[in-house]
C-alpha positions in Angstrom: 189.7 128.4 99.3 191.2 128.6 95.7 187.8 128.2 94.0 186.5 131.3 95.9 189.6 133.5 95.4 188.7 136.6 93.6 184.9 136.3 93.9 184.2 139.8 92.5 184.7 139.1 88.8 182.8 135.8 89.2 179.8 137.5 90.7 179.9 140.3 88.2 180.0 137.9 85.2 177.3 135.7 86.7 174.9 138.7 87.3 175.8 140.2 83.9 174.7 136.9 82.3 171.5 136.8 84.4 170.6 140.4 83.5 171.2 139.9 79.8 169.5 136.5 79.6 166.4 137.7 81.5 165.6 140.7 79.3 163.7 138.6 76.8 163.3 135.4 78.7 159.6 134.9 77.9 159.4 136.9 74.6 159.5 133.8 72.5 156.8 131.1 73.0 157.5 127.8 74.7 158.0 125.7 71.6 160.0 123.0 69.8 160.7 120.3 72.4 160.1 122.5 75.5 156.4 121.5 76.0 157.4 117.8 75.7 160.0 118.3 78.5 157.7 120.3 80.7 154.8 117.8 80.2 156.9 114.8 81.2 158.4 116.6 84.1 155.0 116.6 85.8 154.9 112.8 86.2 156.3 111.1 89.2 159.9 110.1 89.2 159.5 106.4 88.3 157.0 107.1 85.5 159.0 109.9 84.1 162.1 107.7 83.8 160.0 104.9 82.3 158.5 107.2 79.6 161.8 108.8 78.7 163.4 105.5 78.0 161.5 105.5 74.7 163.1 108.8 73.6 166.6 110.2 73.2 166.2 111.9 76.6 168.1 110.8 79.7 166.0 111.9 82.7 168.2 114.2 84.8 167.0 117.6 83.6 163.3 116.5 83.8 163.9 115.2 87.3 165.3 118.5 88.4 162.5 120.3 86.5 159.9 118.2 88.3 161.1 119.5 91.6 161.3 123.0 90.2 157.8 123.2 88.9 156.4 121.7 92.1 157.6 124.8 93.7 157.2 127.4 91.0 154.6 126.1 88.5 154.8 125.7 84.7 154.4 129.3 83.6 156.7 130.5 80.8 158.8 132.5 83.3 159.1 129.7 85.7 160.3 127.0 83.3 162.7 129.4 81.6 164.4 130.6 84.7 166.0 127.2 85.4 168.0 126.9 82.2 168.8 130.6 82.4 170.5 130.0 85.8 172.4 126.9 84.5 173.7 128.9 81.5 174.6 131.9 83.7 176.4 129.7 86.1 178.5 128.2 83.3 180.4 131.5 82.9 181.9 131.0 86.4 183.7 127.9 85.3 184.8 129.3 82.0 186.4 132.1 84.0 188.0 129.7 86.5 189.4 127.5 83.8 190.9 130.6 82.0 192.2 132.0 85.3 193.7 128.9 86.9 195.2 127.4 83.8 196.1 130.5 81.8 195.7 134.0 83.1 193.0 136.5 84.1 193.1 138.2 80.7 192.2 135.0 78.9 189.6 134.2 81.6 187.9 137.5 81.2 187.9 137.6 77.4 186.6 134.0 77.1 183.9 134.7 79.6 182.7 137.8 77.8 182.7 136.0 74.4 180.5 133.4 76.0 178.2 136.1 77.6 177.6 137.8 74.3 177.1 134.6 72.2 173.6 134.4 70.6 173.7 130.7 70.7 174.3 130.6 74.5 171.4 133.1 74.9 169.1 130.9 72.8 169.8 127.9 75.0 169.5 130.0 78.2 165.9 130.7 76.9 165.2 127.0 76.2 163.7 124.7 78.8 165.8 121.8 77.7 168.8 119.9 79.0 171.5 121.7 77.0 172.4 124.5 79.5 172.6 121.9 82.3 174.8 119.7 80.0 177.1 122.7 79.4 177.4 123.5 83.1 178.2 119.9 84.0 180.8 119.7 81.2 182.5 122.8 82.5 182.6 121.6 86.1 183.9 118.3 84.9 186.7 119.9 82.8 187.7 122.3 85.6 188.1 119.4 88.1 189.8 117.3 85.4 192.3 120.0 84.5 193.0 120.5 88.2 193.7 116.7 88.5 196.2 116.9 85.6 197.9 120.1 86.9 198.2 119.0 90.5 198.7 115.3 89.9 195.8 114.4 92.1 192.6 115.7 93.8 191.4 115.7 97.4 189.0 112.9 98.3 186.2 115.5 98.3 187.0 116.8 94.8 187.5 113.3 93.5 184.0 112.3 94.6 182.6 115.5 93.1 184.3 114.7 89.8 183.0 111.1 90.0 179.4 112.3 90.6 179.6 114.9 87.8 180.8 112.3 85.3 177.8 110.1 86.2 175.4 113.1 86.0 176.7 114.0 82.6 175.4 110.8 81.1 172.2 111.1 83.0 171.8 114.5 81.5 172.7 113.7 77.9 174.1 110.7 76.1 176.8 112.8 74.6 178.3 113.0 78.0 180.1 109.9 76.9 182.1 112.1 74.5 183.3 114.1 77.6 184.4 110.8 79.1 186.2 109.9 75.9 187.9 113.3 75.5 189.3 113.2 79.1 190.4 109.6 78.7 192.3 110.5 75.5 193.9 113.5 77.2 195.1 111.6 80.2 196.5 108.7 78.1 198.0 110.9 75.5 199.8 113.3 77.8 200.2 111.4 81.1 200.5 107.8 80.2 203.7 107.4 82.3 202.1 108.7 85.5 200.7 105.5 87.0 199.3 107.2 90.1 197.4 109.7 88.0 196.1 107.0 85.7 194.9 104.9 88.6 193.1 107.8 90.2 191.4 108.7 87.0 190.5 105.0 86.4 188.9 104.8 89.8 186.8 107.9 89.2 185.6 106.5 85.8 184.9 103.1 87.4 182.8 104.8 90.1 180.9 106.9 87.6 180.2 103.8 85.5 178.8 101.9 88.5 176.5 104.9 89.2 175.2 104.7 85.7 174.5 101.0 85.6 170.7 101.5 86.0 170.6 103.3 82.6 173.0 101.2 80.6 170.3 99.3 78.9 168.5 102.4 77.8 171.8 103.8 76.5 172.4 100.7 74.4 168.9 100.7 73.0 169.0 104.3 72.0 172.5 103.9 70.4 171.5 100.8 68.4 168.2 102.5 67.3 170.1 105.6 66.0 172.8 103.5 64.3 170.2 101.2 62.7 167.5 103.7 61.7 169.5 106.9 61.5 168.3 110.3 62.9 166.1 113.1 61.7 169.1 115.1 60.7 170.7 115.2 57.2 174.4 114.5 56.6 176.7 117.5 56.5 177.3 119.4 53.2 181.1 119.5 53.3 183.2 122.4 54.5 180.1 124.7 54.4 178.7 122.8 57.4 181.9 123.4 59.3 181.7 127.1 58.6 178.0 127.3 59.4 178.7 125.7 62.8 181.4 128.2 63.6 179.0 130.9 62.5 176.5 129.7 65.1 179.2 129.9 67.7 180.3 133.3 66.6 177.0 135.2 65.9 177.6 136.6 62.5 179.6 135.9 59.2 182.1 138.8 59.6 182.8 137.8 63.2 183.2 134.2 62.2 185.8 135.1 59.6 187.6 137.2 62.1 187.6 134.3 64.6 188.9 131.8 62.0 191.6 134.2 61.0 192.6 134.7 64.6 192.9 130.9 65.2 194.8 130.3 62.0 197.2 133.2 62.7 197.9 131.8 66.2 198.4 128.3 64.7 200.9 129.7 62.2 202.9 131.5 64.9 202.8 128.4 67.1 204.2 126.2 64.3 207.1 128.7 63.9 208.0 128.7 67.6 207.1 125.1 68.4 210.8 124.1 68.5 211.6 126.8 71.0 209.1 125.2 73.5 206.4 127.8 73.0 203.6 125.2 73.3 201.6 125.1 76.6 200.1 121.8 77.5 196.7 123.4 78.6 196.5 124.8 75.1 196.8 121.4 73.6 194.1 120.2 76.0 191.8 122.9 74.7 192.6 121.9 71.1 191.6 118.3 71.8 188.5 119.4 73.6 187.4 121.5 70.7 188.8 119.9 67.5 188.3 116.2 68.2 184.5 116.4 68.7 184.1 119.2 66.1 185.8 117.3 63.3 184.9 113.8 64.7 181.2 114.4 64.9 181.3 116.1 61.5 182.8 113.0 59.9 180.6 110.6 61.9 177.5 112.5 60.7 178.0 111.1 57.2 177.0 107.8 58.8 174.8 108.8 61.7 173.9 112.5 61.3 174.5 114.4 64.6 176.3 117.6 63.5 174.0 120.1 65.2 174.8 123.1 67.3 173.0 121.9 70.5 174.8 118.6 70.3 178.1 120.5 70.2 177.3 122.9 72.9 179.7 121.1 75.2 182.7 122.2 73.1 181.8 125.9 72.8 183.7 126.8 76.0 186.9 125.4 74.5 186.2 127.6 71.4 185.9 130.8 73.4 189.0 129.9 75.5 191.0 129.1 72.3 190.1 132.5 70.9 191.2 134.2 74.0 194.4 132.2 74.2 195.2 132.8 70.5 194.8 136.6 71.0 197.0 136.5 74.1 199.6 134.5 72.2 199.6 136.9 69.2 199.4 140.1 71.3 201.3 139.4 74.5 201.7 143.1 75.4 199.0 144.3 77.7 197.9 147.4 75.6 197.9 145.4 72.4 195.9 142.6 74.0 193.3 145.0 75.5 192.9 146.7 72.1 192.4 143.3 70.3 190.1 142.1 73.0 188.0 145.2 72.7 187.6 144.8 69.0 186.7 141.1 69.3 184.2 141.7 72.2 182.7 144.5 70.2 182.2 142.2 67.3 180.3 139.7 69.5 178.3 142.5 71.3 177.1 144.2 68.2 176.2 141.0 66.4 174.5 139.4 69.4 170.7 138.9 69.5 169.4 139.1 73.1 166.0 137.9 71.8 166.9 135.1 69.4 163.9 133.9 67.4 162.7 130.3 67.9 160.8 130.7 64.6 157.8 129.0 66.0 154.7 131.2 66.4 152.9 128.8 68.6 151.0 131.4 70.7 149.7 133.2 67.6 148.8 129.9 65.9 146.8 128.7 68.9 145.1 132.1 69.4 144.1 132.1 65.7 142.5 128.7 66.0 140.8 129.5 69.4 139.3 132.7 68.0 137.6 130.8 65.2 136.5 127.7 67.1 132.9 127.3 68.2 130.8 124.3 69.2 130.2 123.6 65.5 133.9 123.4 64.7 136.2 120.4 64.5 139.9 121.0 64.8 142.3 118.5 63.1 146.1 118.8 63.7 149.0 117.0 62.2 151.4 115.7 63.4 150.3 114.2 66.7 153.7 115.2 68.2 152.5 118.8 68.3 149.9 117.9 71.0 151.9 119.2 74.0 152.9 122.4 72.1 149.2 123.1 71.3 147.8 122.1 74.7 150.3 124.3 76.6 148.7 127.5 75.0 145.2 126.2 74.2 144.2 125.0 77.7 146.9 125.0 80.4 144.6 123.0 82.7 144.5 120.2 80.2 148.3 120.3 80.0 148.6 119.9 83.8 146.4 116.9 84.1 148.8 114.0 83.7 147.7 110.6 85.0 149.7 107.6 86.1 149.8 104.6 83.7 149.1 106.6 80.6 151.6 108.9 78.9 149.1 111.0 76.8 145.8 109.3 77.5 144.2 111.9 79.7 145.4 114.8 77.6 144.1 113.2 74.4 140.7 112.6 76.0 140.4 116.1 77.2 141.3 117.6 73.8 139.0 115.2 71.9 136.1 116.1 74.3 136.8 119.6 73.1 136.7 118.5 69.5 140.4 118.7 68.9 142.0 115.7 67.2 145.6 114.9 66.4 146.0 112.7 63.3 148.7 111.6 60.8 146.2 111.0 57.9 142.5 110.9 57.2 141.6 107.5 58.6 138.3 105.8 57.7 136.5 107.1 60.9 137.3 110.7 60.3 135.1 111.5 57.3 132.1 110.2 59.3 133.0 112.3 62.2 133.7 115.4 60.1 130.3 115.2 58.4 128.7 116.4 61.6 130.5 119.7 61.5 130.0 122.7 59.3 133.4 124.1 59.9 136.8 122.3 60.1 140.0 124.0 61.1 143.1 122.0 59.9 146.5 122.9 61.3 149.5 121.6 59.3 152.3 121.9 61.8 155.0 120.4 59.6 152.9 117.5 58.5 154.8 116.8 55.4 158.0 116.5 57.3 156.6 114.0 59.8 154.2 112.2 57.5 155.0 112.7 53.8 152.1 112.2 51.3 149.5 112.4 54.1 146.9 114.1 51.7 144.9 115.5 54.6 144.3 118.9 53.0 143.4 117.3 49.7 140.9 114.9 51.3 139.2 117.7 53.2 138.9 119.9 50.1 136.8 117.1 48.5 133.9 117.9 50.8 134.7 121.4 52.2 135.4 124.8 50.7 138.5 126.7 51.8 137.2 129.9 53.4 140.4 131.2 55.1 144.1 130.4 55.1 146.9 131.7 57.4 150.6 131.1 57.8 152.6 131.5 60.9 156.4 131.3 60.8 158.1 129.0 60.3 156.0 126.1 59.4 152.4 126.5 60.6 149.7 126.4 57.9 146.1 126.9 59.1 143.1 126.2 56.9 139.5 127.1 57.8 137.1 125.0 55.7 133.3 125.1 55.6 130.5 123.3 53.8 127.6 125.1 52.2 125.4 122.1 52.9 123.7 121.5 56.2 125.5 118.4 57.4 124.9 119.0 61.1 123.2 116.2 62.8 122.2 115.7 66.4 125.0 114.4 68.5 
């Protein structure tokens, strides 16, 4: 079978990715949106899907994670292994696309650039959908490019492509952009091939039918983002484009080298264009990379979305274009090997195998727990930090989800333990606080979520600041006490 031809490099690349991405798999705490994902994955399928309709989270990754944690639990290691495997498997399809549509040199170089990308390692260590979204995108493009090259697919492969297209949107709403890209490619380059158009149209129709149960959710999330915007800021001109390429390329010097390589290949291509030097697969890669890269950049001035994780599905095209460009500029084997070694060395020596998440959640929770006693009230803002806090504060609380209430049981357990999540000092809190001699207030990015909340100022009116701590990148902890005996019987 063609897919399995030359398995040795595929296996070596896969296990190299696994080895590199496992070294520091649990070094960084479970943070950002990971606890949200893990928490919801504990619910039954129907409840999970119902709750996620209210967020920008299609349910596929959480459904897979639900099955995974049933077997392996919710430890840091367990939940991180799944995205690590998705990311590591992605290199297989980068290699296959490079090998089957270009040559083994391009395949190997692009695969190694992917392997030593700090961004890819970061998302391999992130229990979120993005590594799965990347894997599905690569499988989709491999089958799609095969369809274009051979003028058709077997029934089995057609059904696989149909299923993958549906799964893409169940994984992430930006899977629609993959649909759009492939539609543009087939109509731009193969509009005269009626048989091919009909085959592709049938695949897309089947995928659309499979997605019908989620169409309403897609419409609601799109209209919400269009009407209310997103939490992101609009781009800041060409600097944002450069910074995005920087995130793809590890370091500024490597980024400049990559840009120079792409521009040099473009200049040479323009010189030889009339002599038929262009290869159609190269143009496919250009559309795959440039159209979303520039299109999402421009669209972000209206609806901000220009973020590395939202562009992860175009990163394979970037690594493949770098490899193709070097092969185009240095066709001789020795010259290509020398240039590849220099480019790979740039990625290797600038890569971080333990990229920081900049969220010291473990240390923050440990600090609070070490100072909390029965006479201490803990206040935390914003409420969205609840799952992050609970994951490290009391894993048993975190596990106890209940049907019919998204956060009800977790909230009750924490409040029984005198831990409250607030967005400002409501009228009931001063009365509650007066029964405690010590209050620990955690500002976990409160001003970003709830500007002008004045929680700290309100507490300082009645309490004296005894201790203050800061944990990167945004956790401010305040330990306040009163000199007056305000304790009452409870």
